[in-house]
C-alpha positions in Angstrom: 106.2 76.5 88.8 106.7 80.0 90.0 107.7 83.2 88.4 111.1 84.7 89.3 111.2 88.1 87.6 110.2 87.3 84.0 111.5 83.7 84.1 109.4 80.7 84.9 111.2 78.0 86.8 109.9 74.5 86.7 110.7 72.9 90.1 111.7 69.4 88.9 114.6 67.1 89.5 116.8 68.9 87.1 116.3 72.4 88.6 116.4 71.2 92.2 119.7 69.4 91.5 121.0 72.6 89.8 120.2 74.6 93.0 122.4 72.2 95.0 125.2 71.9 92.4 125.6 75.6 91.9 124.8 77.0 95.3 125.1 73.9 97.6 121.6 74.7 98.8 118.7 72.3 99.5 115.2 73.4 98.6 112.1 72.0 100.3 108.5 71.8 99.2 106.1 72.2 102.1 103.1 69.9 102.4 100.8 68.5 105.0 100.0 71.9 106.6 96.7 71.7 108.6 93.7 73.9 107.9 91.9 74.5 111.2 90.2 77.9 111.0 87.1 79.1 109.1 89.1 82.0 107.6 91.0 79.3 105.6 87.9 78.2 103.9 88.0 78.5 100.1 84.8 80.6 100.1 86.1 83.0 102.7 89.8 83.4 102.2 91.2 85.8 99.7 93.3 83.0 98.1 92.7 79.3 98.1 95.0 76.6 96.6 93.7 73.5 94.9 95.6 70.3 94.1 94.4 69.1 90.7 94.4 65.5 89.7 94.0 65.5 85.9 91.6 63.1 84.3 90.6 61.7 87.6 87.2 61.2 89.2 87.2 62.4 92.8 87.3 59.6 95.3 85.4 61.5 98.0 83.6 64.5 96.5 82.2 66.9 99.0 78.5 67.4 99.0 78.0 71.1 98.2 75.0 73.4 97.6 74.5 74.4 94.0 75.6 78.0 94.7 78.9 76.8 96.2 79.6 74.4 93.3 78.9 77.2 90.8 81.1 79.7 92.7 84.0 77.3 92.8 83.6 76.2 89.2 83.5 79.8 88.1 86.7 80.5 90.1 88.5 77.5 88.6 87.4 78.6 85.1 88.6 82.2 85.7 92.0 81.1 87.1 94.9 82.2 85.1 97.4 80.1 87.1 99.5 78.3 84.5 100.3 75.4 86.9 98.3 72.3 85.8 98.7 70.5 89.1 98.1 73.3 91.6 95.6 76.1 91.1 95.4 79.3 93.1 92.0 81.0 93.0 91.0 84.3 94.5 88.0 85.1 96.7 86.1 85.5 98.7 83.5 83.6 96.8 79.7 83.7 96.9 79.1 80.3 98.4 76.0 79.0 100.2 76.3 79.8 104.0 75.6 76.2 104.9 78.9 75.2 103.1 81.1 77.6 105.0 81.9 75.2 107.8 85.1 73.7 109.3 84.2 70.2 108.1 84.4 71.5 104.5 88.0 72.5 104.8 89.9 70.2 102.4 86.8 69.7 100.2 86.9 67.9 96.9 85.0 69.0 93.8 84.8 67.5 90.3 85.4 70.1 87.7 85.1 68.6 84.2 87.4 65.6 83.9 89.6 66.8 86.9 89.4 66.4 90.6 90.2 69.5 92.7 91.1 69.1 96.4 91.3 72.2 98.6 94.7 72.4 100.4 96.5 74.9 102.6 97.4 78.0 100.6 101.1 77.4 101.2 100.9 73.7 100.1 104.0 72.8 98.0 105.5 76.3 98.3 109.3 75.9 97.8 111.7 77.3 100.4 115.5 77.5 101.0 116.0 76.6 104.6 119.8 77.1 104.6 
């Protein structure tokens, strides 16, 4: 879901089909983008994106210091992003320095009943490549 002016468009099968039927345009959702640099870390970057699995226990939760877990939990709680499946949160965050490492890119954290996985900040953006 993204805002276009004052209208929220749910990108589902109906709206994607409508794009094609009315404009003969294909739209694509981007996924699988690599995160390779420390400035893409959720604690460092000005915006991080999280894929949310509702009512799911994380399969591989990342071991994080208490300060980092608290900073992330606070960011999730403050997020006003209306999308239930992707959350954008804004930083930088006050994380423990030992957690700001390349191996923690793509981290998973349990927040309440939901599992949050850090993904590239352009993950599932929608584009017209015509």
